[in-house]
N, C-alpha and C positions, 0 to 999 in steps of 0.2 A: 268186277270190281276191287279186286284186290292188286291191278294189275301196278298200282303205285306203289307198293309195299317193293316188288322188284326193280322197281326203278332208283328207289331206293337203295339197294344195297339189304333190302331185309326180305327175309323170306319166310313161307310161311309156316302156319303153327305145326302142320303137319310134318313141314323138314324141324322146326326149332329155329331159334335163331339166336346167337350169343353176341357180343360187342366185341369178341375176336380180340386181334392184338390192340385194336384200338382203345379199349379199356382196359389190356392187359391182364381179361380176363383167362384163371384156370383151371384145368382139367378138375372135374370132382367137386365145381361148384356148385352151389344151390340157384332156383329158377324162381325168377319172377314172371305170375302170368300177366301178362294184357289184356285187357277183354276191351270190346266194345261196350261201351252203352248206348248203341245204338237198336241193339238185339239182346246184348247179353254175351253174347260167343266167345270163346277163344279167339284172340287173332297172332301170338305166338308166345313164345319163351323166351324171357334174356336171363341172362345168367350173375346172379347174383354177387357184387364184390364179395371176395374174399378178405381177413386181416392181411393174406400174402399180397392178396392183389392191391388192396390199398397201397401198402408198402413202395409198391412197385408204380404204382401211378405218381407219390408224393416224390421219387428218389427222381423219376421223371423228369417232373416236375420243374422241381430244382436243377435239375441240369441242363433242363432247357433253358432254365433261366439265364445264364451265368454267359449264353450264347446271344436270347432276346435282348436283354437291354443293352445289350452292347451295337445293337442294328439305331441306327439313326430313327429319330420317333415316324419322319417322314418314309421311311423304307418299310415299318412294318405298319403306317396306315396303308402301304404298297398291297401289302398281304393283307386287308383287311377288306383293302377295294376289290381284289380278287374273291373274296370270300362273298359279298354281295353280286358281284356279277355270277359267282356260280347257285349263288340262292336265285336268282333271276333263272338262273336255268330249273334249276328245278322248283319253282313256286308252286306249278300246279299238284305236282303227287306230293309236296310237300302239304299245303292247304287239306290238300284232301285229308291226307292222316291223320293232321291238326284235329280234322271235321270227327272222322271215322273212333279214332283214340280217346279225344275227350268230349265231341259231344255236340259241338259248337254247330251253325249252318258254316254249308263252307263258304258262304258269304264273307264269314267271318275269320273263318282261317287262309284265306287268302289273306285278307287284312295282316293279319297275323305275320304272314311269312314277309308281306308287303313293306310289316316294322321293322322285322330286322335286314331287309333291305335299307331302308332309311336311316338305321342308326350307323349303318355303315359309312353309307355315303356321309354320313355330319362325323364318325371319328377320323374321316379322311382328311375331312379339313382341320378336326381340330387337333390330329397330327403334327400340323406344324404349328400349332396355336398352343404349346402349354408354356403360358408367361407366367416371368416372373418379374414382382416390381424390384423395383431401384428405389432408395431411401438415401438420404443426404445426411453424412456424419453430424454428430457435434464437433470430430476432434477434426481438425485439420489435414488433408492428404490423406482423409482416408475414403474409402468406398464399403458400402454395404450395401447388397442386396440381397435376394433369394433365388432359392432353384429349385427344383423340383426332384423327386428320384420314384423309383419304381418300388414297390413292397417287397416282391418276390412272389410265391402261388397265392394267390387269392382264389378264395372256396366260394360257390356261387351254390346255395340249394335253392328250387325253382320250388313251385305250385304249380298243383292239374291244371290250374284253370286258365291259366296261358304256359306251354307245356315248351315252347320255343322262344317268344318274344322277348319277355322278362330277362331268360339267360342272357340272349342277346343285347340288352341295356347296359348288361355289368361287363359280358366278356369284351366286348369289341373294345370300348372304353378303355377298362383296363389294360385292354393289348396292347393297345396306341403307348399307352403311360408305360410300357416296358416289362409288367405282368403277365405269368403267367398264370393259369385257367385251369381251374377243378373243378368241374360239373357232376352236380349229384341231384338230376332229377327229382321230379315226383315218381312213387313205386307205383302211382294209379296212371302215368301216362310215359312206363322209358321207350315204348318202341320211338319217339317222337329223341328221346335225348340220344339212341343212335343213330337215326336217320340224320340227324344236326351232327353230330359226330364223326359222320362217314361225309358229311363233304368239308366239314375243315380240314381233316385229312389230308382229303385231294391233295386240296391247293396246298395243305404245308409242305403232300410229296413233292408235289410239282415245282418246288419251290428250292426244296432240297434242305428242309428244314425239320429237324426235329418233332415229332408227333408228338412229344411231353409240351410242346406250346399252349394245349386243348386236352387236358384231358377227364376222361368219365369215369364216373364212379356210380353203381347201380346198388339201388336196396333199398331200406327203410330207416324208420329213425336210430339206430344200434351206427349202420352207415354215417351217416349225419352225423353222431355224437364222435367218430372216432375223429370226424373233419373238424369238428367243432371246437375237438380239446387238443387238438395240434397245436403246439406252438413252433409248427413249421409252415405253419399256415397264416400271416400275420392278420389276412383283415376276409371275415367270415359277411358275406351279402347274403340274408336268408330272405326269402319272400314264404308266407304262408298265418297261421292264426297267432290272438295275440297270447294265446299260451304257449303256444310254440315259441313266438317271439321271446317272452319270457326269459324262457328255460336257454334259450339259444343266448342272450346277454348276460347272464348268469356266467354262464359257463365262457364266455372269450373275456366277456370284464375280467373274472378270476384270476385269469393267464395275463392279464394288461393286453389283451389283443384289440383290433376294431371290429367293429361292426357296424353293417348297416340293416336296415330291418324295415321292410313294407310289410306291416300288416295288417290287423281290419278295418274297417269301414263300415260307416252307420251313413250313409249318404244322404241330404234332402236335396230335396227343390222346393224353395220359395217361391209361392205364383202370389203375384201383386193380382190388386182388380183391375192396375192396369197393365194388367201382361195380353201379348197377343196370343191369342188361345189356341189358334191355329197352330201358330208352331209350340208353343207349348205342349202341347197334349204328343206330338210327334215325339219331341226327345223328352216325355216321362217316357212312353212307352219301348223307344228304344232301350232307355235308361234301365227301367226296372224289369223288360223281358231277356232283352239282349245276353245272350249267353246263359238260356235260362236264368239267370239273379247269380251267378255264380263268378260275377267279376268284383275283385275290390272296390270298385268303384259305380260298382249300382245303384239303382238307385233302391233306398228301402222306406223312404218318410218322403213324403208332403205334404207340403207346408201351405195349408189352400187358406186366401182371405174369405173372410166370411162371406162375401157380398158376390163371388163365383165359385163358391162347395158345392155349390145342386150342380150346377152345369157343370165342370169341372168332375164333381164324380159320376153324371149320368154318361155323360160322353166314354169315361174310361170305362164305367161298365157295358155299350155298348160294343168298345172295339176289344174288350179284353171276352164276350161272348165268341169272339169268330177269330181271331186268331187262330193260324192255322199250324199244327205241332203235329209232329214225326217225324221220317230221315232226314237228319240234316243236309245231307247229301243230295237229297231231292230240291231242284226248283220249287221258289215259293214255298218253302216252313220259314215260318220266321220263330220258330222255337223247337231245340233238337231236346234230346235228354240232358236230367242230371244226371250223372257222371258216376251212381253206382247204389247199390240200394238203399245205403246208411244215410246217401244224402234225402233221399225222399222219404225216410222214416224219420228222419230231422225235422223234413217240414211239416209232416205229420204232426210231429211232437210241439212243433212252435203253434201250429195253430189252434192244438187242444190248448194252450198254455191260455193262449190268448182267448178262448174260450172262458178259459176259467178267471182271468182280471177283467171280465167284462165288454172285450170288443166284439168285434162283429166284421164275418167274413161276408161279402159283400155278395160276390162271386167267386169262382175258381175256387181251386184248393184242392180238386177230384187227382187222385192218382188212372190215371188210365190203363186199366186191366185186359182190354181189347187188341192191345197190343205188345208183342214182346219189347224189352227192354224198360228205359224208370223213367216214363215219360210222365208228368204231372202239368194240369190245369195252372197256368198264374194265379195268385190271388190275388185279390182285391180287399183291404179289410179296413173298418174304420175301427180305431184305438184311441187311447191318450200316452202321448210322450213316457209318460213315468210309469210306465207298465215295466215290466221287469223283462217280458221279452221283445219290448222295442226297444230297451236299450241292449240287448244283443244282435249280435249280426247271423242273423239264420242266412247260409248261403247256401239261396233257393230264392226262387221268381216269387217273393211277396213283399206286395205293396200297402204301407200302411198312411191311412189319411187324417192328416190332426187338419185344424179349424185354428186361424189366429186372427185379432180386429186389430191390431197396431203390429207396424214394422218391429217397433223394440221387441214385442211378444213374439213376431216370428224369429228375431235371432237370440231368443234368449231360448225357445224351443229347439230350436237349429242348432244351438252350441252346448244342448245340457242333454248330452253323452260321452260316454270316456273316450270315442273313437273322435279322429280329425284329419282325415283323407280325402276326400275331394264335396264340395257345394256348388252350389247352382240357387241364383235369384232369377224368373224371369219377372222384367217390369220393363215399361217405355216412361220409367219416371226418372230422370237422372241424379234426381236429389235418393233416390230409393238405393239404387245403383251401384254410387259411390259410395254412399253408408256403409251395406254388404262388402265393398270390396275394402275398407277403412279398418284400423284396427277397433273400433265398434262395429265392426260385423261379424262376417265369419272367421271361425278359429283354424280352418281346416287349410293344408297345407297345398292344397289347390282351393279355388273359388273364380266362380263364372257368373257369365252374366249371358242371357239367351242362349245358351247352349245349355245342354246337361250334364249331370258329373261323369257320364263314362263319355271313351275315345278320348285320352290325353294322346298331343302331339311329342315326338322325341324331341322336339326342340326345346322344352321345357323341362327343369328339372321336376321329377316327379317323386313324390311322397309327402308326409304328412306329419302331424302334431300328436301330440296325447298319447294315448295306447297305442298308435299306430305306428308308432317306434320311432318317428324324428329324421329317418334315414331319404335319402336324395339320388335318384339314378337317373342315367338317362343324360339330358339337355343341359343348357347355363352351363354352370360351371362345375357338377357335379364328377367331372374327373379327376377333382381335388383329392374326392374320399380315396381314392386309387393309389396316391403317392402320397410321401413325406415330403413336408418341406423344413429345407435345409437355409438358413442364416446365413450369411458368409459378411465376413468383413477381411477389407485388404489394408494393409498399413501399406503405401509407397511411400513415408517420409523417412529421413535418419532421425526421426527421434520417436520414443515412444510413451506418448500422451495417455493418460488414463478419462475415462469414460468420467461425467459429471464432476468433473476434473479435480479426483482426488491424487494429492501428491503422495506419492511413497518415494522416496531415494533408498537408497543402498549404499 
């Protein structure tokens, strides 16, 4: 069962594991225990980063930066290309580890590793396209242009639900820009961090490059706070809850550092009376129950036109009653476990709060007591958008059904939450679709037509508005966040004219 751990250079729990030299772990450090939500058993223990370890990691990252930034960007891209190829070699065992340690089904685990491979491919091309503009100067015989320079060590704090992919969105783009990277994975999925660190370090060794190009620190909140408050780390990219993001923003902002924040989502799908319901239902189910509702882009609200409300509701109830829940590594499983017992309790608390506010659980929501692990039945509920619990993001498979009459009402309901990550409308009406995508429609960073809220491709910039944080990662021009812009003016004349025609004679 655990052969995939050995393939990734990770020993079993009986022998323990540490992040070793790759994370500069010292003797006598504490340990983080990794548990699988599949059955609640211990997998392995990972050495926790001490303050002394942390200082070594930062120093190594700073020293590696001096070498790494001097490599031409296409050569940095070549290293990232090799990392992508190495990930191809380890796709199966790493995908299994993601499923085993996090709990998402194996197909999703494989998909997450494929996402890493895809962003490596994207970054390779981007390494030859770190473009700056040229501008016409108002002064004769002057040339103006802008260029982009690396920042230094970039800190990445990732969440448990995507234990490897979101790191790669940041790390591979930051790396081709000339930065080194220090990663703190979630303390709930530390083995995934160890495995990826082993893979990147293998490529660095093969190319006689310093291991500090990619560094790893492990631990809980305190370890993350060391990095967010560290002026030697000019950029922090953090993925997590809104509460966590606000704290990171305050600490990093107080030292005038830069931050990329990818925080909570309260994502909705608007279902028009002119929607293709066959396509719609499939998208809704994957968006709502995929990863057991533990995606930041999970579908949490359905805003359904009154003419098709009952049909959509009844069809979803029928599907929810037959969803296969169980071991995420077994074929045919559609919903794996929640990450831990706290997540199960949070879901139960949310459903209790819903009942207090007047909502109804149509089906699901039960805790499965007959199997080991943290398994629940996805819940389908009727609610009102203004309910306090509906306004919150519960990281569990709870889907709230809401009813609307007009498109304006639907958009108002859709935008009437504090989060602004992902959104979707299902309609065959061009006017409805274009309205939803216009400035009159969705206020989210991601807006889709006839596809669901989850499953973003790496080619587009990923992120959201409002309390989702405003950050952007992955594709498009997100690379600019990992660099500093510099405007340059060259005077190739034999005079010294001033801008705006100012006369200053000495």
